[in-house]
Each structure stands twice: as structure tokens, then as C-alpha cells.
N, C-alpha and C positions, 0 to 999 in steps of 0.2 A: 542510522536514523537521520532523517532530514526534514526540514519544513521550509515553507515559503509563504509570503503574503503577496497577493496580486489584486488588481482592481477588476478582474473579470474571471469567469468560470470556464474558459475553454480548456480542452484537454491539453493543448500545446503549452499554454501559459501556466496552468496550475500544476499539472502532473509531470509532464515530460521535461520541458526545458528547465524547470526549477528543481524540484526535489528528487525526482527519480534518478536523474543523472548525478546529482549531488550525492545521493545515497550509494549508488553503484560505484562511483569514483572512490568513495572513502571506505567501501566494504566490498571487496572483490568477491563475486559469487563463485565458490568452488564446490559447494555441495548443495543438495536440494533444500530449498526454502519454500515457505508458504507465504504468499502475499495476500493478506486478508483486508478487505475494505467493504464499505457500504456499496449499494447498487447505484451510485450516482453515475450520470452519463459520462463523466470523464473516465471512470474506471472500466466502463463497459464499451467504450468506443473501439472501433476497428483499429485506430491508430495505437492505442495503448495495449490492447490485447495482442496485436502483432508484435509489439516490443516484448511482451511477456513470452510469447512463443519463440522469439529469436534466441532465447537462452537455452535451447535444446533440452527442455524438460527439467532444467535446474530450478526454475521458478514455477510454482503451481499457484494459480489464482483461486482465491476463495472469496466468495461474496456473501454478505448477509442474506438470510432468507427474506423473500419478498414480504414487506410490511412488518418485519421483526427487527426493530432497532436495538434490541437488547443483546444481540449476538456479540457485539464488541464489549459489552459490560464485563463478561467473564474474563476475556483476554486482558482488559484494562486492570481488573482486580488483581490477577496473578502477576502482571507486570509490576504493579506498584508493590505488591507483596515481595516479589523477587528483589526489587531494588531497595527494599527496606524503608519505603517512604510512608508506610501505613496505608490505611484505606480510607 
């Protein structure tokens, strides 16, 4: 897991150069994973989707359904439960 703070919302500055490579550097991808995100332009850009595709089907991209922002709520709930942080 990784995070970053930036002063703009470009794909390059928010997703790729900051946290994607930070996450991949600290967690080598050796088995299939699902990358789930909202439908923001950074996650659906050609630049980012080409990076996802470069992992030879090890990374599957999953996006929220259009107009449904509750998709992440279930994942967040189980993540907190799994980590024992309560809900």
C-alpha cells in the first residue's frame, strides 16, 4: 500500500510517479491481484491502463460501477475488519 499528496490531479503526478511505483517497489507482484479504484480520469487514462497491461495479466483492473460510489464501501469495511481496527 502506498499514498501520496500532490498539488494537481494529473495521472503522471498522482498515480504513476508517486504511489504506483512506490507500491510496486515495496510489493513485488508475483501472483494475480485485483486493482480496484473509482472511475476517475487518472485510473482510466491510456497511460495508467497501459501500465496495468504491462504486468502480463498479473494485475486485473476493477472500477466502480458508473455512478455507484458505494462499491468501495464493502472493501473498506472488510479491510478494517481484517486489520482489527473496528468499523
